[in-house]
C-alpha positions in Angstrom: 121.4 111.3 78.9 118.7 108.7 79.0 115.5 110.1 80.5 114.4 106.6 81.6 117.4 106.6 84.0 116.1 109.9 85.5 112.7 108.4 85.8 114.0 105.4 87.7 115.9 107.6 90.1 113.0 109.8 90.7 110.8 106.8 91.5 113.4 105.4 93.8 113.5 108.8 95.6 109.7 108.9 96.0 109.1 105.2 96.9 112.1 104.5 99.0 113.0 101.0 97.7 113.6 99.0 94.6 111.0 96.6 95.7 108.4 99.3 95.9 109.4 100.8 92.5 109.3 97.2 91.0 105.8 96.7 92.3 104.6 100.1 91.0 106.2 99.8 87.5 105.5 96.1 87.1 109.1 95.1 86.7 111.3 92.9 88.7 113.9 94.2 91.2 116.7 92.4 89.3 115.7 94.3 86.1 115.8 97.6 88.0 119.2 96.7 89.5 120.5 96.1 86.0 119.1 99.5 84.9 120.7 101.2 87.9 124.1 99.7 87.0 123.7 100.8 83.4 122.7 104.3 84.6 125.8 104.5 86.8 128.1 103.5 83.9 126.4 106.2 81.7 126.8 108.9 84.3 130.1 107.8 85.5 129.1 108.1 89.2 127.7 106.0 92.0 124.0 106.7 92.1 123.0 104.4 95.0 124.6 103.0 98.1 123.8 100.3 100.6 121.4 101.4 103.4 120.2 98.8 105.9 118.8 95.9 103.9 118.2 98.1 100.9 119.6 101.0 98.9 119.4 104.8 99.1 120.3 107.5 96.6 123.8 109.1 96.8 124.1 112.9 96.5 124.6 112.4 92.8 121.6 110.2 92.6 119.5 112.7 94.5 120.5 115.5 92.1 119.5 113.4 89.1 116.2 112.4 90.7 115.3 116.0 91.1 116.2 116.5 87.5 113.8 113.6 86.6 111.0 115.4 88.4 111.7 118.6 86.5 111.8 116.7 83.1 108.5 114.9 83.9 106.9 118.3 84.7 108.1 119.9 81.5 106.8 117.0 79.4 103.4 117.2 81.2 103.2 120.9 80.5 103.7 120.3 76.8 101.2 117.4 76.8 98.7 119.7 78.6 99.1 122.5 76.0 98.6 119.9 73.2 95.5 118.5 74.9 94.1 121.9 75.3 94.8 122.6 71.6 93.0 119.4 70.6 89.8 120.3 72.4 90.2 120.1 76.2 90.8 117.6 79.0 89.7 114.0 78.8 90.5 110.8 80.7 90.6 109.6 84.3 91.9 111.6 87.3 92.7 109.5 90.4 91.9 111.1 93.7 92.9 109.8 97.2 91.2 111.6 100.0 90.7 111.7 103.7 87.1 110.5 104.3 86.0 113.4 106.4 87.2 115.9 103.8 86.0 113.8 100.9 82.5 113.8 102.4 82.1 117.5 101.8 84.2 117.8 98.6 83.6 114.8 96.3 79.8 114.9 95.9 80.0 118.5 94.6 83.0 117.6 92.5 81.2 114.7 90.8 78.2 117.0 90.0 80.5 119.6 88.4 82.3 117.1 86.3 79.2 115.4 84.9 79.3 115.5 81.2 82.8 116.9 80.9 84.5 113.8 79.6 86.5 113.6 82.8 86.1 110.6 85.1 87.1 110.4 88.8 88.7 107.3 90.4 88.4 107.8 94.1 89.9 106.1 97.1 89.7 106.9 100.8 92.5 106.9 103.3 92.5 107.8 106.9 96.2 108.3 107.7 98.6 110.2 109.9 99.5 113.7 108.5 102.9 112.8 107.4 101.6 109.8 105.3 99.5 111.7 102.8 102.5 112.8 100.8 103.4 109.2 100.0 100.1 108.7 98.2 101.1 111.2 95.5 103.2 108.5 93.8 100.2 106.6 92.8 97.4 109.2 92.7 96.9 112.4 90.7 95.5 114.3 93.6 95.6 113.6 97.3 93.3 115.4 99.7 94.9 115.7 103.1 94.9 118.0 106.1 97.0 119.6 108.8 96.1 121.4 112.0 99.5 122.9 112.7 100.4 124.3 109.2 98.9 125.2 105.8 101.4 122.7 104.3 101.2 119.2 105.8 104.4 117.7 107.0 106.4 115.7 104.5 105.2 117.6 101.3 108.4 119.3 100.4 108.9 119.2 96.7 105.2 118.6 96.1 102.5 120.9 94.8 100.1 121.9 97.6 96.9 123.8 96.9 94.7 125.1 99.8 91.1 124.0 99.6 89.4 125.0 102.9 90.1 126.0 106.4 87.5 124.1 108.5 86.7 124.8 112.2 87.1 121.9 114.6 84.4 122.0 117.2 83.8 120.3 120.5 81.2 117.5 120.1 79.0 116.8 123.0 75.8 114.8 123.7 72.6 116.9 123.6 72.1 116.3 127.3 75.7 117.0 128.3 75.8 119.8 131.0 78.1 121.9 128.8 75.8 121.7 125.8 73.7 124.6 127.1 76.6 127.0 126.4 77.0 128.7 123.1 80.7 128.2 123.1 83.4 126.6 125.3 86.7 127.7 126.5 89.5 125.2 126.7 89.4 125.6 130.6 85.9 124.1 130.5 87.2 120.8 129.1 90.1 119.8 131.4 87.9 117.6 133.6 86.0 115.9 130.8 86.5 112.4 129.6 87.8 112.6 126.0 87.6 110.5 122.9 90.7 111.4 120.9 92.5 110.2 117.7 95.8 108.2 117.4 99.0 110.1 118.1 100.2 111.7 114.8 96.7 112.4 113.5 96.1 116.1 113.1 93.1 116.4 115.6 95.5 115.3 118.4 97.3 118.6 118.0 94.2 120.4 119.4 94.2 118.3 122.6 97.9 119.0 123.0 97.2 122.7 122.6 94.5 122.5 125.3 96.9 120.8 127.7 99.6 123.4 126.9 97.1 126.3 127.4 95.7 125.0 130.7 98.6 123.1 132.2 96.3 120.1 132.7 96.6 116.5 131.4 93.5 115.5 129.5 91.7 112.3 130.4 91.7 110.6 126.9 89.7 107.4 127.3 89.6 106.2 123.7 91.7 106.9 120.5 89.7 106.3 117.4 89.9 107.3 113.7 86.4 106.9 112.4 84.3 110.1 112.9 81.0 108.3 112.7 82.0 105.9 115.5 83.2 108.9 117.6 79.8 110.6 117.0 77.9 107.5 118.1 80.0 107.2 121.3 79.7 110.9 122.1 75.9 110.8 121.6 75.5 107.9 124.0 77.8 109.2 126.8 79.2 112.3 128.4 82.5 112.0 126.6 83.7 114.9 124.5 85.6 114.9 121.2 86.9 117.2 118.5 85.0 116.9 115.2 85.0 118.8 111.9 82.2 121.4 111.5 81.4 120.8 107.8 80.6 117.1 107.9 79.4 116.4 111.5 75.6 116.0 111.3 73.5 118.0 113.7 70.3 116.7 115.3 71.4 113.2 115.8 72.1 113.3 119.5 75.3 115.4 119.1 75.8 119.1 119.3 78.9 121.1 118.3 80.3 124.0 120.1 83.0 126.5 119.1 86.2 126.1 121.1 88.0 129.2 122.3 91.4 129.7 124.0 93.3 127.6 121.4 93.4 127.5 117.6 91.0 124.8 116.5 90.9 124.4 112.8 92.3 122.3 110.1 93.8 123.2 106.7 92.3 120.9 104.0 94.6 120.8 101.0 95.2 119.0 97.6 98.7 117.5 97.2 100.2 116.3 94.0 103.5 115.6 92.2 104.3 118.7 90.1 104.2 116.7 86.9 100.8 115.3 87.7 99.6 118.8 88.7 100.6 120.0 85.2 98.2 117.6 83.4 95.3 119.5 82.0 92.7 117.0 83.3 94.3 117.2 86.8 94.4 121.0 86.7 90.7 121.1 85.7 89.6 118.8 88.5 91.7 120.8 91.0 90.0 124.1 89.9 86.7 122.5 90.5 87.7 121.2 93.8 88.7 124.7 94.9 85.3 126.0 93.7 83.4 123.3 95.7 85.4 124.0 98.8 84.6 127.7 98.5 80.9 126.9 98.3 81.0 124.7 101.3 83.0 127.2 103.4 80.5 130.0 102.4 77.6 127.9 103.6 79.3 126.6 106.7 
């Protein structure tokens, strides 16, 4: 059994197409097609089948792809043990993060890693909840979030580590009539003009919950992704929005109020492939991320 064949099937399962695998592994689609044919002859079974304009794994191919993930994880564990024996973690750990979570996690993480021999390579992505899992193919750790569950949608088969449960508050201008109240019930908000997020983004689930709890249809005037832009628009109008408590600055024309009557919080998590999670460097960074998140939650 050639482990390279298992690796190819695993990559095809994760990335969805030979073109994507070719791009990620710096090979040509024709070379990968030849490798697939060799693998099918070696295993004596069809591993892929036509699907639309591309290919998808057969049942046999899926079984072997899962095996490829298990082999990669086992190898990573041995490598981690050896690295620990040789003196500890070294190298670069890639982190892809949701900007609003990265804002309260990455500065503290950088401070904790200073002088350790570990280097971070960070990228920011503002995506729908179901899209964060796909980033694990090219990043060691992916910081994502979910409002509806502790495990974001689409993360089956991946390692998910809870980092923080962050309240989502109602953001209002300082001179908004509702800003004088210490907290707000969802009934108080049904007649307000809203700034929401695109459908599929976790914060939209809170607005849906308000509608379900009150039987009203909210007046969503804008759907925007950038929290700084939302803050600016809220500060200059009587629109309301949902914003995360840990990273929304106070005293800049915006006040935050706790929302009652529906659940309004998000689960911030770190997502990774099991083999990447087994790397000693990645485990070390993840432990520090958990510690940073605990400090922020304790202070927030």
